[in-house]
C-alpha angles and dihedrals in degrees: 000000000000115000113264106230091220101082129023104189096200085277096335123094120188112226092218115047119215116272135170111346098022092054095048115017119118096007095118092053097049111131110243113256120241110263095018093134094048126103114261117266129213110273110254114233113212109236115259105240110200095172121211117311119206114171105311095335119099116194127199135184123204129178121197105213147162122250149139126257137186097238093152117037112265096011130096111210122196106244144165124231147159115259087344142035100281136021115341144252123289106255117219123203136155135224113270096025123123110233123211110190127190113192118183122198113219093159125110093246140035121283142162134205121234118200098219114213098012125123106222144128116298090241089062097037096090102232122165093268088067098058114141128199138242111297092015129117131219120202112187122174134197144153118249106239108163139081126273112292146150107250133157144210129231141155123281108185115157111271091349104073094109095049095048093047092045091054088057112272102142140102143168126261124201121201112196131188141173094264103060106073095108126179112265095008113130113233109162102113113230094008105062100343102070131182113220110190109184121200133159135210147172121226137212122234092266092053099259126130112279100228097179096055104018106107097097101034126206090212123058124206130203117200088346103307141081124247098010123186127201121205106205123208094189137061095235131046134194112207119198099204122197123184096214095165120125098235113348130115112216125207103198122205134164101192089248133064117273140180129253110209102166145017131200098302101036147285127354120237088245134011115256125211113219142158096223147013132205121211127182122204113303097014126122136201134184115217135181122211129184114219129211126217109254095018124099123195134209123214104217139178109226134190113293115261112247088007087280089290093299117135100174111097095215089050090050088054095042094053092040092226092165095054118120127199137182104226112173132004112214112199123219116271123245117284090239099051112128123241118260122241118259113282116249112265094208120050122159122351111244102237104179115159116250100225145020131200098211128062126188134186127219121184117196111205127157104317095332138092114207090352092301137103124214117293115176091204093056130084109210100180135019123205112195103168141057102236130091128276138204115241115191109199120191127189100211092185119096092190104042137072117226139170136189133230127183120197121227092013149091126210141192121208113246100183149317130243125200093005134103093227137111126204127214124212117276142107122267141174097187126040143169116248109204119227112279092000132118118220117197113211127196099215127199117189134201101249107228106144112213121149093191104060128052134214122215138236118190152139105279092213084109097212088054090051093049091051091055109279093134140093136192131235129189126206114215141168115266107288097009122127129222117255108179117211116223114266116270 
């Protein structure tokens, strides 16, 4: 089946696009978002934090802290953030550099930071066994050894990842290299290369986060505020979009065709023109859009095509697959803005291996993986070699949306069973697994043998993760046995 241009589902294209009910149901009963009647505000651009570079060593300092932030106009909401009251700076690093990170915890409870999408030793990965308490400091170090990509960082404390992320602990992370300066690709951060961090929330009557009923929020935030507006000064924009919500799938559209150039783990082989993109929680996509003088655009999240694969009416309501949101208004560019050069037609060769010697099965059901819930003292899988593996991931639920994230890895989709979906080439670290479908992933790991510290695999619907939908794997040398160290 050839890929329908209409909807690029961050690598997944539904064979049957949404029509009729799926496109319109539930719209009239949508709760009104907070701040919906306010005037648009300028889109905040998270500061680009390049750390301190000395030779080939780049040093960063992050502080997890409490604060207050005007998410909704006229209301100060109690929040958490990195190096500020809400969210965090965009971290910049280059392939080949050694990173020395210092993270301070000024929160009232333990936390830890996971560098989502990075390939690095387990002692630096930021899994729940590495939590550190109030007043403490964590100082991981690693070498950047992967291609250019848009990644992110967020908390990963045991059973509280959703809550800490919901309060605001999240930020973008850019990996750069010498092979990603393509003709026509915008790369001036904050000018034509724009981070778009999407979150959602519910609020109490006094404007605070509703932490009892907040996991599918009635109000969406972009870069920390409601109703943002970006005033472009160029004819072409590159949007680095992160679905940083706790549980929500996003179906992104702009009302005009746009071009996908990268997924979670870096650039595609060739740009793909589409009309929409689907992102589940934790996924990223880089898109390029050409603007026209006199014509503004609206980045929206529309109803999910084919109801996201759900057929149960209650599940359709529970996961709010019909909800529509205006996310980001993009104003018309100046009349005199010069045209951009043609975008390169070839980006990065897709170099996936053709075979693997190990196959593993993962069954997602309820809040369990392979009939087990998370146990920090248990090693679920042992990887004792450097080569790729096939991971077959099945969503056994007909009435539940799940996705799948693997730490310290990238993967390419090999095929789908029992699902009307098609995957394009590209590297991912998080991907949706349709109801009752099995997705086969060709997985490449960063090979950092350490029998004492585990990596995670889990559903990145963060409430599902916190309720036990997570497992641990350890990378060891051939013949070596795992020997988990006690949590910090």
